[in-house]
C-alpha positions in Angstrom: -35.2 145.5 80.7 -31.6 144.0 80.5 -29.6 144.8 77.3 -26.1 144.7 75.9 -23.9 147.9 76.4 -23.8 150.2 73.4 -20.3 150.8 71.9 -19.4 154.5 72.1 -21.9 155.1 74.8 -22.8 153.9 78.3 -19.6 155.4 79.6 -19.1 154.7 83.3 -22.0 152.1 83.3 -20.8 149.8 80.7 -19.9 147.0 83.2 -23.0 147.3 85.2 -25.2 147.0 82.1 -23.3 143.9 80.9 -23.7 142.2 84.3 -27.4 142.9 84.3 -27.7 141.3 80.9 -25.6 138.2 81.8 -27.5 137.6 85.1 -30.7 137.1 83.2 -29.6 133.5 82.4 -26.3 133.1 84.4 -25.7 132.5 88.0 -22.9 134.4 89.9 -20.5 131.5 89.3 -21.0 131.7 85.5 -23.2 128.7 85.1 -26.6 128.7 83.5 -29.5 129.3 85.8 -32.2 126.6 86.2 -34.8 126.7 83.4 -32.8 129.4 81.7 -33.0 127.7 78.2 -36.6 127.8 76.8 -37.8 125.2 74.3 -37.6 127.7 71.5 -33.9 128.1 72.1 -33.2 124.3 71.6 -32.6 123.3 68.0 -34.8 120.6 66.6 -33.4 117.0 66.8 -30.6 118.2 69.2 -31.6 116.5 72.4 -29.7 113.2 72.5 -30.8 110.2 74.7 -27.8 110.8 77.0 -29.3 114.3 77.9 -32.5 112.8 79.2 -32.9 112.5 83.0 -34.5 109.0 83.1 -34.7 106.6 86.0 -33.5 103.5 84.0 -31.4 102.5 81.0 -33.3 101.8 77.8 -33.6 98.4 76.1 -34.1 97.8 72.4 -37.7 98.6 71.4 -38.6 100.5 74.5 -40.3 103.9 74.5 -40.1 106.9 76.8 -42.9 107.1 79.4 -43.7 109.0 82.5 -44.2 107.2 85.9 -44.0 108.3 89.5 -42.9 111.8 88.7 -40.0 110.9 86.4 -39.3 109.8 82.9 -38.7 106.1 82.4 -38.0 103.7 79.5 -40.8 101.2 79.2 -42.0 98.5 76.8 -44.0 99.8 73.9 -46.9 97.2 74.5 -49.0 95.5 71.9 -49.6 97.1 68.6 -53.2 95.8 68.8 -54.1 96.3 72.5 -57.1 94.7 74.2 -60.2 96.7 74.8 -61.9 97.3 78.1 -65.1 98.8 79.6 -68.0 98.4 77.2 -65.7 97.0 74.5 -64.2 93.5 74.1 -61.6 92.1 71.6 -58.7 94.2 70.4 -58.3 97.6 68.9 -58.3 96.2 65.3 -61.5 94.2 66.0 -63.4 95.9 68.8 -66.8 94.5 69.8 -69.6 95.8 72.0 -70.0 93.8 75.2 -73.3 92.0 75.4 -76.0 94.0 77.2 -74.3 97.5 77.1 -76.7 98.9 74.5 -79.9 100.0 76.2 -82.7 102.5 75.5 -80.4 105.5 76.3 -77.8 104.3 73.7 -80.3 103.8 70.9 -81.4 106.8 68.8 -85.2 107.3 68.3 -86.5 105.1 65.5 -83.1 103.4 65.1 -84.4 99.8 65.0 -86.0 99.1 61.6 -88.2 96.1 60.7 -85.3 94.4 59.0 -83.4 94.3 62.3 -86.1 92.5 64.2 -85.9 88.7 64.0 -89.1 87.0 62.8 -91.5 85.7 65.4 -89.9 87.8 68.2 -92.5 90.6 68.7 -94.7 89.3 71.6 -98.0 90.5 72.7 -96.3 92.5 75.6 -94.3 94.5 73.0 -97.4 95.7 71.1 -98.7 99.0 72.4 -102.4 99.3 73.3 -104.6 101.3 70.9 -103.1 100.0 67.7 -105.4 101.0 64.8 -107.2 98.3 63.0 -105.9 99.7 59.7 -102.4 98.7 60.8 -103.3 95.0 60.9 -103.7 93.3 57.5 -106.9 91.4 56.9 -108.5 92.4 60.2 -112.3 92.6 59.8 -113.5 96.1 60.8 -116.9 94.8 61.6 -116.2 93.8 65.2 -119.9 92.8 65.8 -119.3 89.9 63.4 -116.6 88.6 65.8 -118.8 88.9 68.9 -119.3 85.7 70.9 -122.6 83.9 70.2 -125.2 84.9 72.8 -125.8 82.5 75.6 -129.3 81.2 75.4 -131.5 79.9 78.2 -130.8 76.3 77.2 -127.0 77.1 77.5 -127.6 78.6 80.9 -129.3 75.5 82.1 -126.5 73.3 80.8 -123.8 75.5 82.4 -125.7 75.3 85.7 -125.9 71.5 85.5 -122.2 71.2 84.7 -120.8 73.7 87.2 -123.3 74.0 90.1 -121.6 75.6 93.1 -121.3 74.5 96.7 -121.0 71.2 98.6 -124.0 68.9 98.7 -124.6 66.6 101.7 -125.6 63.1 100.8 -127.8 60.8 102.9 -126.0 57.9 104.6 -127.7 54.6 103.8 -126.7 51.1 102.7 -126.9 52.4 99.1 -125.9 56.1 98.8 -127.6 58.0 95.9 -126.3 61.0 94.1 -128.0 63.5 91.9 -125.1 64.8 89.8 -127.0 67.9 88.7 -127.3 69.1 92.3 -123.7 70.1 92.7 -120.0 69.5 92.0 -118.9 68.3 95.4 -120.7 65.7 97.5 -120.0 64.8 101.1 -121.2 62.0 103.4 -120.1 60.3 106.7 -120.8 56.6 106.6 -121.6 54.5 109.7 -121.3 51.1 108.0 -120.2 49.4 104.8 -121.8 51.2 101.9 -122.4 51.1 98.1 -122.1 54.3 96.0 -124.9 53.9 93.5 -124.8 55.1 89.8 -125.4 58.9 89.9 -128.5 60.3 88.2 -128.8 63.6 86.4 -125.6 63.2 84.4 -124.5 65.3 81.4 -121.6 64.7 79.1 -118.3 66.1 80.5 -119.5 66.5 84.1 -116.7 66.4 86.7 -117.7 65.5 90.2 -116.0 64.8 93.6 -117.2 62.6 96.4 -115.9 63.1 99.9 -116.6 60.0 102.2 -115.6 59.8 105.8 -115.6 56.6 107.8 -117.4 57.0 111.2 -116.5 55.0 114.4 -114.7 52.2 112.6 -113.1 51.1 109.3 -115.7 51.1 106.5 -115.8 49.5 103.0 -117.2 51.5 100.1 -118.2 49.7 97.0 -118.6 51.6 93.7 -121.5 50.5 91.5 -120.1 49.2 88.2 -121.2 47.2 85.2 -124.6 48.9 84.6 -125.7 52.0 82.5 -124.6 55.2 84.2 -122.4 53.5 86.8 -118.7 53.9 87.6 -115.8 52.4 85.5 -112.4 52.0 87.2 -109.1 53.0 85.8 -105.5 51.8 86.4 -104.5 51.4 90.1 -108.1 52.2 91.3 -110.1 49.3 92.8 -113.4 48.7 94.5 -114.4 48.1 97.3 -112.4 50.8 99.0 -111.4 50.5 102.6 -111.6 53.7 104.5 -109.9 53.8 107.9 -111.8 55.0 110.9 -112.0 58.8 111.1 -110.3 59.2 107.7 -111.7 60.7 104.6 -111.5 59.3 101.1 -111.9 61.4 98.0 -113.2 60.1 94.6 -113.1 62.1 91.4 -114.9 61.0 88.3 -115.9 62.4 84.8 -119.0 61.4 82.9 -118.8 60.2 79.3 -122.2 60.1 77.6 -121.1 58.0 74.7 -120.1 55.2 77.1 -122.7 56.1 79.7 -120.1 55.7 82.5 -118.5 57.7 85.2 -114.8 57.2 84.7 -113.0 57.3 88.1 -109.8 59.3 87.7 -108.8 59.7 91.3 -109.2 57.8 94.5 -107.2 59.1 97.5 -107.4 59.0 101.3 -106.3 61.5 103.8 -103.3 60.5 106.0 
């Protein structure tokens, strides 16, 4: 390890020892070697601006930065910078961007009742298997809330109102319909016809008639003005002309208090 010569000793080697000591930080030409002065050897507050190897001259208010491998003087920027990423606003008033908080960001049980807006918990948000005890005023006797049993008389009424299938009607000068026989009636007419008042009606029945004109244009008259007959509504008239080969659909609902079949629809195929 290099050292200074010792006075009164190092006879004959004094110069060599001194040279070894000096070459630790000096080059052969007497100048300091590169990186010879460590930070600990520099006195605090001793490095002036003129000693800095910067790529540009400073302006008032600029700060020292690092860019492209060298020091440079640059603007200090805002004292309240804008946020980015999941934050909006400025540093002094940063806000979460809408939609950035999801299930992974929320701690378990973090959302309390007070944080949930009224009338915002929908059926889809309620887990299955919720105990009855968790619902205020829910009767525990579920049997008391069971639907009323359907009796034989109810079965008969349902069958009358909603009989399935398409019922073929007989073509004649007057076409008769038993409304209790089905929901959808179909007939092909070979001449001008009258659709008589249907029989077997019950309050609230909804029925459809499908009438096709055979071989030529045909006129269909709806029976009106008598008990149980048809009553027309706005933009629906009788008789109805059905073009040859085309089909006309009539939809009506029965009102027992008026004892009439109210025609709600009358449309022909194109």
